[in-house]
C-alpha positions in Angstrom: -10.2 -28.2 14.6 -6.5 -27.9 15.1 -4.3 -26.9 12.2 -2.1 -30.0 12.9 -5.1 -32.2 12.2 -6.0 -30.7 8.9 -5.3 -32.5 5.6 -3.3 -30.9 2.8 -6.5 -30.1 0.8 -8.1 -28.4 3.9 -4.9 -26.4 4.4 -4.9 -25.2 0.8 -8.6 -24.2 1.2 -7.9 -22.3 4.4 -4.9 -20.6 2.7 -7.1 -19.4 -0.1 -9.7 -18.0 2.3 -7.0 -16.2 4.3 -5.3 -14.8 1.2 -8.7 -13.5 -0.2 -9.4 -11.8 3.2 -6.0 -10.2 3.3 -6.5 -8.9 -0.3 -9.9 -7.4 0.8 -8.5 -5.7 3.8 -5.6 -4.2 1.8 -8.0 -3.0 -0.9 -10.2 -1.4 1.8 -7.2 0.3 3.4 -5.8 1.5 0.1 -9.2 3.0 -0.8 -9.4 4.8 2.5 -6.0 6.3 2.0 -6.7 7.2 -1.7 -9.7 9.3 -0.6 -7.3 11.5 1.5 -4.7 12.0 -1.2 -4.4 14.8 -3.8 -1.9 15.7 -6.5 0.8 17.9 -5.2 0.6 16.5 -1.7 3.9 15.8 0.1 4.4 12.2 1.2 7.1 9.8 2.4 7.6 6.1 2.3 10.2 3.5 3.0 12.4 2.4 0.1 15.6 0.4 -0.2 17.6 3.6 0.3 15.7 4.4 3.5 13.0 7.0 4.1 12.1 8.7 0.8 10.2 12.0 0.5 8.3 13.2 -2.6 5.3 14.8 -4.1 2.3 13.0 -5.6 2.1 13.6 -9.4 -0.5 11.1 -10.5 -3.2 9.1 -8.8 -4.3 5.8 -10.4 -7.0 3.4 -9.3 -4.6 1.2 -7.3 -1.3 3.1 -7.3 0.2 6.5 -7.0 3.1 8.0 -8.9 5.4 10.0 -6.6 8.2 12.3 -7.7 11.0 11.9 -5.2 13.3 14.6 -4.1 16.0 13.0 -6.3 13.6 13.4 -9.3 13.0 9.7 -9.5 9.5 8.5 -10.1 8.1 5.9 -7.8 4.9 3.7 -8.4 3.6 3.1 -4.9 0.7 1.4 -3.3 -1.4 3.9 -1.2 -1.1 1.8 1.9 2.7 2.3 1.9 2.6 6.1 2.0 2.7 8.5 4.9 1.1 12.0 4.4 3.3 14.9 5.5 0.9 17.2 7.3 2.6 20.5 8.1 4.6 21.4 4.9 5.8 25.0 5.0 
């Protein structure tokens, strides 16, 4: 079936299925990342100000609290973080 031939009701149903699948995949990705993270670990992420570096200070079920270099606290989804491997 072509999307152009679908009714409004069918499109809403398809949208719901797609959104549910996206949520499942994001949750799976976040869980995988959460298993690798520890308090005190150095991370970075993209913010409105550009690349932000910080340290994980709290790990919640779905989010992390990161203390930035500028002493600001950020509540971040695990999927948005990059682990900094070789910190000296």
